[in-house]
C-alpha positions in Angstrom: -35.9 -31.6 -78.7 -36.8 -28.0 -79.5 -34.4 -26.0 -80.4 -36.4 -22.7 -80.7 -36.9 -20.5 -77.7 -39.7 -20.2 -75.7 -42.5 -18.2 -76.9 -42.7 -15.7 -74.6 -38.6 -15.2 -74.9 -39.1 -14.4 -78.6 -41.4 -12.3 -77.9 -39.5 -10.6 -75.4 -36.4 -10.7 -78.4 -38.7 -8.9 -80.9 -39.9 -6.1 -78.5 -36.4 -5.8 -77.7 -35.2 -5.5 -81.1 -37.6 -3.0 -82.0 -36.5 -1.0 -79.3 -32.9 -1.3 -80.3 -33.3 -0.4 -84.1 -35.7 2.3 -83.0 -34.2 4.2 -80.2 -30.7 3.2 -79.9 -29.5 2.5 -83.4 -30.3 6.4 -84.7 -28.3 7.4 -81.2 -24.9 6.2 -82.9 -24.2 9.1 -85.5 -24.7 11.5 -82.4 -23.3 9.7 -79.9 -20.6 6.8 -79.4 -19.5 6.6 -75.6 -15.6 6.3 -75.7 -15.2 7.6 -72.2 -14.9 6.5 -68.8 -18.7 6.1 -66.9 -22.0 5.9 -67.8 -23.9 7.7 -70.7 -24.8 11.5 -70.2 -28.1 12.0 -68.1 -30.0 14.0 -71.0 -29.6 10.6 -73.2 -29.9 7.7 -70.4 -33.1 9.0 -68.5 -35.3 9.0 -71.3 -33.9 5.7 -72.7 -34.2 4.2 -68.6 -38.0 5.6 -68.7 -38.8 3.5 -72.2 -37.3 0.2 -70.6 -38.9 1.0 -67.5 -42.3 1.3 -69.3 -41.1 -1.8 -71.5 -40.7 -4.0 -67.6 -37.3 -4.2 -68.5 -35.6 -2.8 -65.0 -33.5 -4.5 -62.9 -33.3 -7.5 -64.9 -32.0 -9.9 -62.7 -32.8 -8.4 -59.5 -35.4 -10.6 -57.5 -39.3 -9.8 -58.1 -39.4 -9.6 -54.3 -37.2 -6.3 -54.3 -38.8 -4.8 -57.3 -36.8 -6.5 -60.0 -37.8 -8.2 -63.3 -36.5 -11.5 -61.6 -35.2 -13.3 -65.0 -33.1 -15.8 -65.9 -30.1 -16.3 -67.6 -31.3 -17.2 -71.1 -33.7 -14.3 -71.5 -31.2 -11.9 -69.9 -28.8 -13.1 -72.8 -31.3 -12.7 -75.5 -31.7 -9.1 -74.5 -27.7 -8.5 -74.1 -27.4 -9.9 -77.5 -30.4 -7.6 -78.7 -29.0 -4.4 -77.2 -25.2 -5.3 -78.3 -26.3 -4.6 -81.9 -26.0 -0.7 -81.4 -23.1 1.0 -80.6 -24.9 4.1 -78.3 -24.3 2.5 -75.2 -21.2 2.1 -73.0 -19.7 -1.2 -72.7 -19.2 -2.0 -69.6 -21.7 0.7 -67.5 -25.0 -0.3 -68.4 -27.7 1.6 -66.6 -30.4 1.5 -69.1 -32.1 -1.4 -67.0 -31.7 0.5 -64.0 -28.9 0.8 -60.9 -26.1 -1.4 -62.0 -26.8 -4.3 -58.9 -23.6 -6.2 -58.4 -25.1 -9.9 -58.0 -22.9 -10.1 -55.0 -25.1 -8.3 -52.9 -28.0 -11.0 -53.1 -25.5 -12.7 -50.7 -25.8 -9.9 -47.9 -27.8 -10.8 -44.6 -31.0 -9.4 -43.6 -29.3 -6.4 -41.9 -26.7 -6.1 -44.8 -29.6 -5.7 -47.5 -31.0 -2.4 -45.3 -27.0 -1.2 -45.1 -26.4 -1.9 -48.9 -28.4 -3.8 -51.0 -31.5 -1.6 -50.7 -29.7 1.5 -51.3 -27.8 0.9 -54.4 -32.2 -0.8 -55.7 -32.5 3.2 -55.1 -30.0 5.0 -56.6 -28.6 6.1 -53.2 -25.3 4.1 -53.4 -22.7 2.6 -55.9 -20.3 -0.4 -55.8 -17.5 -1.3 -58.0 -16.0 -5.0 -58.0 -12.9 -5.4 -57.0 -10.1 -8.7 -57.7 -7.6 -8.5 -60.1 -4.5 -7.5 -59.3 -1.0 -6.7 -60.8 0.2 -10.2 -60.2 -3.5 -12.1 -60.1 -5.6 -11.5 -63.1 -6.7 -14.6 -64.7 -5.2 -15.9 -61.5 -7.6 -15.1 -58.6 -6.7 -17.7 -56.6 -2.9 -16.3 -56.0 -4.5 -12.7 -54.8 -2.1 -10.9 -52.7 -4.3 -8.8 -50.7 -4.6 -9.8 -47.2 -7.6 -8.9 -44.5 -6.3 -9.2 -40.8 -8.9 -10.3 -38.6 -8.3 -7.4 -35.5 -11.0 -8.0 -32.6 -14.5 -7.0 -34.3 -12.8 -5.4 -37.2 -10.5 -6.4 -40.4 -7.1 -4.6 -41.0 -6.9 -4.8 -45.0 -3.8 -4.4 -46.4 -3.1 -4.7 -51.0 -3.4 -3.6 -54.1 -6.3 -4.0 -56.4 -5.8 -2.8 -60.0 -8.6 -2.4 -63.5 -11.0 -1.6 -61.3 -14.2 0.1 -63.3 -16.2 2.9 -62.0 -14.1 3.0 -58.9 -13.7 6.8 -59.4 -17.9 7.1 -59.0 -18.5 4.2 -56.8 -19.3 5.0 -52.5 -18.0 1.2 -51.7 -16.1 -1.4 -53.2 -17.1 -5.3 -53.1 -13.4 -6.5 -51.9 -11.7 -9.5 -52.2 -9.3 -10.5 -50.0 -7.1 -13.5 -48.5 -8.5 -14.3 -44.4 -6.5 -17.4 -44.9 -3.1 -17.9 -46.6 -3.1 -21.5 -46.5 -6.3 -22.3 -47.7 -6.5 -19.8 -50.3 -9.5 -20.4 -53.1 -10.5 -23.4 -51.4 -12.5 -21.2 -48.2 -9.5 -18.6 -47.6 -10.7 -15.9 -49.9 -13.6 -13.3 -48.2 -16.1 -10.5 -49.7 -15.8 -7.1 -47.7 -18.1 -4.5 -47.8 -15.6 -1.6 -48.1 -16.5 2.0 -47.8 -14.0 3.8 -50.4 -14.1 7.0 -47.9 -12.0 4.9 -45.5 -8.7 5.9 -43.9 -6.1 4.2 -45.6 -7.9 3.9 -49.1 -5.9 5.3 -51.7 -7.1 5.8 -55.5 -3.7 5.6 -56.6 -4.2 6.4 -60.3 -6.3 5.5 -63.7 -5.0 3.6 -66.4 -6.6 4.6 -69.7 -7.1 1.7 -72.0 -7.3 1.4 -75.8 -11.1 0.9 -75.3 -11.9 4.5 -74.1 -12.1 3.2 -70.8 -9.9 4.2 -67.7 -10.0 2.0 -65.0 -8.6 2.5 -61.6 -5.8 1.0 -59.2 -6.6 0.7 -55.6 -4.3 0.6 -52.3 -5.5 -0.4 -49.1 -2.7 0.7 -46.3 -4.5 -0.7 -42.5 -8.2 -0.2 -43.5 -10.4 -0.8 -41.2 -13.4 -2.8 -42.1 -16.0 -3.6 -38.8 -16.4 -7.7 -39.7 -20.3 -7.2 -39.8 -19.2 -5.9 -43.6 -18.0 -9.3 -44.3 -20.6 -10.2 -47.5 -21.6 -14.3 -47.4 -19.4 -16.6 -44.8 -15.9 -15.6 -44.2 -13.7 -17.8 -46.5 -17.0 -18.2 -48.9 -15.9 -14.9 -51.0 -14.2 -16.8 -54.0 -17.1 -19.2 -54.9 -19.5 -16.5 -54.8 -17.8 -14.2 -57.2 -16.5 -16.5 -59.5 -20.6 -17.8 -59.5 -21.0 -14.1 -61.1 -17.8 -14.1 -63.2 -19.2 -16.7 -64.7 -22.4 -16.0 -65.4 -20.9 -12.6 -66.7 -18.6 -14.8 -69.2 -21.8 -16.1 -70.8 -23.8 -13.0 -71.0 -21.2 -10.2 -71.3 -18.3 -12.2 -73.3 -21.2 -14.7 -74.9 -24.4 -13.1 -75.7 -22.8 -9.9 -76.2 -20.3 -10.7 -79.1 -22.8 -12.5 -81.0 -25.0 -9.3 -81.3 -22.5 -7.3 -82.0 -20.9 -9.9 -84.8 -24.4 -9.8 -86.1 -24.8 -6.4 -86.9 -21.0 -6.7 -88.4 -22.8 -9.4 -91.0 -26.1 -7.3 -91.7 -23.7 -4.0 -92.3 -21.2 -6.6 -94.7 -23.9 -7.8 -96.5 -26.0 -4.6 -97.1 -22.5 -2.6 -98.1 -21.8 -5.1 -100.4 -24.9 -5.1 -102.2 -24.4 -1.2 -102.9 -20.6 -1.0 -103.4 -19.3 -1.9 -106.9 -15.9 -2.3 -108.4 -14.8 -3.3 -111.4 -18.8 -3.0 -113.0 -19.7 -5.8 -110.5 -21.5 -5.5 -106.9 -19.0 -6.9 -103.8 -21.8 -9.3 -103.4 -21.4 -11.1 -106.7 -17.4 -11.6 -105.2 -16.3 -15.0 -104.2 -14.4 -13.8 -101.6 -16.9 -11.8 -100.3 -19.3 -14.6 -100.4 -17.2 -17.2 -98.3 -16.7 -14.2 -95.8 -20.6 -13.7 -95.2 -20.8 -17.6 -95.5 -18.2 -18.1 -93.1 -19.7 -15.4 -90.5 -22.8 -16.8 -91.3 -22.2 -20.6 -90.1 -20.1 -19.1 -86.8 -22.4 -16.7 -85.2 -25.0 -19.5 -85.6 -22.7 -22.1 -83.7 -21.9 -19.2 -81.3 -25.1 -18.4 -80.5 -26.3 -22.2 -80.1 -24.0 -22.7 -77.5 -24.6 -19.1 -75.4 -28.6 -20.3 -75.5 -27.5 -23.7 -74.6 -25.3 -22.7 -71.6 -27.7 -19.8 -70.3 -30.4 -22.7 -70.2 -28.4 -25.0 -68.5 -28.2 -22.6 -65.8 -31.7 -21.6 -65.4 -31.8 -25.4 -64.7 -29.1 -25.2 -61.7 -26.3 -27.1 -63.6 -22.8 -27.1 -63.3 -21.8 -25.1 -66.8 -18.3 -24.2 -65.9 -16.6 -26.0 -68.3 -19.4 -24.8 -71.0 -18.9 -21.7 -70.3 -15.5 -21.8 -70.7 -16.2 -23.0 -74.5 -18.8 -20.2 -74.1 -16.6 -17.4 -73.8 -13.3 -18.2 -75.9 -15.7 -19.2 -79.2 -17.7 -15.9 -79.2 -15.0 -13.6 -78.4 -12.7 -15.0 -80.9 -15.9 -15.6 -83.3 -16.8 -11.7 -83.0 -13.3 -10.7 -83.5 -13.1 -12.7 -86.9 -16.4 -11.2 -88.0 -15.7 -7.5 -87.7 -12.7 -7.9 -88.8 -14.3 -9.2 -91.9 -16.7 -6.4 -92.2 -14.4 -3.9 -91.6 -12.4 -5.5 -94.6 -15.4 -5.3 -96.5 -16.0 -1.7 -96.0 -12.8 -0.7 -97.1 -11.2 2.5 -96.2 -14.9 3.3 -94.7 -14.6 0.6 -92.4 -11.6 2.7 -90.8 -13.4 5.7 -90.2 -15.3 6.3 -86.6 -18.4 7.3 -88.8 -19.2 3.7 -88.7 -19.1 2.1 -85.1 -17.2 -1.2 -86.7 -13.9 0.5 -85.5 -15.4 1.0 -82.2 -16.3 -2.8 -81.9 -12.7 -3.8 -82.7 -11.3 -2.4 -80.2 -14.4 -3.1 -77.3 -14.0 -6.4 -79.1 -10.3 -7.0 -78.9 -10.4 -6.5 -74.8 -13.1 -9.5 -74.3 -10.3 -12.0 -74.8 -8.4 -10.6 -72.1 -11.4 -9.9 -70.0 -12.8 -12.0 -66.9 -10.2 -14.7 -67.7 -8.0 -14.5 -70.6 -8.6 -16.9 -73.5 -5.5 -19.2 -73.0 -5.8 -19.3 -69.2 -9.6 -20.6 -70.1 -7.9 -23.1 -72.7 -5.7 -24.9 -69.8 -8.1 -25.2 -67.8 -10.9 -26.3 -69.7 -7.6 -28.9 -71.2 -7.5 -30.4 -67.6 -10.8 -30.5 -67.1 -11.2 -32.7 -69.8 -8.5 -34.9 -69.1 -9.2 -35.2 -65.8 -12.7 -36.5 -66.6 -11.7 -38.7 -69.1 -12.5 -42.2 -68.6 -10.3 -44.6 -70.7 
């Protein structure tokens, strides 16, 4: 058994790490993203040119469409390294090109011409809408309905906490088409023009992370039947596959990167900060914080890599992805908290990225499935699969 990353992935990791150290971390003093939307163009465009030159353009887009076509493991390694910098938006990463919602890869050939290719060219933007006021971590209980009426569907319902809705052209909307089947073949995915009559961007919800996701209200919105992405009734499984990968990459690899930088900062500061005649690094309490953080990061990083590796092999990793999301987000919360404690009053200041990470990481224990819900699901699955 080889626990080392493949040589090409190691080279990729080293390349991205140098880019982060040289280009992104120095930006932190000038810019800390704390608002809705992407980075300003005067910062983003030069960085995009550099990632494009490095061959890191549209990472998960298949090569046939001009992307890098990378598997999940190398993408996790990239996102782990990128997360070490606090100069990028936490939920809007256009550093590697247009944000292509993976659901679009399930488009028909005709839909790819209307939706996928314009998105790849940067001419069109999509957002994704699944969460509802009464169906967050329980998306199978969503109430937004889509009723067939000839060659159209009529959609009614509310979606909440929808990132980027205010700057998107279309929304990939999950809606119930068969109330009896629900998640088991009764939820479909629609490409809905946000300028359609009956689509209302009701309000924004300013969040502690600096973002302001939207609430959308759909009132008798008519959508052509040929805007159904994938099969009618097949939307839920498509969305869950994408969200599952997001748990591994965004809520697994990214917290590992954040925690790694927070640990580095903790160690460096402990060496130079002197109290009562000795550097903090000589205090056993501080040494324990550093040791605990290193052990937790090491164990979770291995979990993330294994899970991503198994995805690339085509294996079912539902339970493992739950473990990764829970362990990574809670581990990073503890490590960042320890780093703030070691830095003392300085750790509370916006001069350092620690307070920003503290706010962002706190949100990850709720988004993409609350950790308590994932623990519950995992427990159910383990008990069901157990053989006496």
